[in-house]
C-alpha positions, 0 to 999 in steps of 0.5 A: 562511507557509512553503512545503512542500518535503518530498521524498518518497522512499518512497511506500506504497499500501495496497490491497484491490482496490477501485476506490478503492485502484486510483485511489489507486495511479494518483495514487501513481504520478504522485507517485513519478514527480515525486519519483523515489521508490520505490513500496510496495504493501501488502495486509493481511488479519486473521489468526485466529491470533496470528502476524504473517506476511509474503509475504516470509518464507521458507516454512520460517519460516512456522508450518504453521497460518498457511501457508494464510492467507498463501497465500490473501493472496498469491493474492488480492493478486497480481492487484492488484499486477499491475494496478499494475505494468501501470499503471506500464508504460503510464504516459505519464509514465514513457515521457516522463521521460528521467531515469527509465524505470522505477519500483521497485515493492515488493509485500508481503502481510501476515497480521496479528493486529493491526488492518489500520490497525495493520499499515499504520502499523507497516509504514510506520514500519518501512520509513521511508515518507514518504507514504501514498496511499490511497482513501477507502473500500475493499471494506468501506467503508460508503457513508454514511461520508465516510471509511472506518474504515481510512483514518480510522485511518491518518490518525489514527496514521501518522507521515507525511503521508497523502493520501486520494484520492477 
């Protein structure tokens, strides 16, 4: 039996503001500190148009009919991104770790015409993510299911390991 010696350098947290996604963020921050990795927080919402738009796109490149959707996604996700930043700032492990005093947090909101699962998996591949950490069920989860449909889909299609946090 071989031991796992994989080094994680880029860790993704798909968030939706649910308690489960914020709990997963806590775990991801601990792993980031352990591996001295970069942290990526991603919010994905469905688009009623065929445009795939990111909060990182320059305003003049966003089609007018999609601007209101990306603005809404930015406004909705910003408190969650701020919450993750606060968790990082108050983390005892960051303060005690003499090698590293801060964590690099990359945030992005995406409005996508493809499924949320597809957008998360595509983002992870495009950004060379080594590990995805996510909650079991988000805001749309069905109480009777053990694993939410988004988490289940990401586990099935991701190119990298996925840690599901209960």
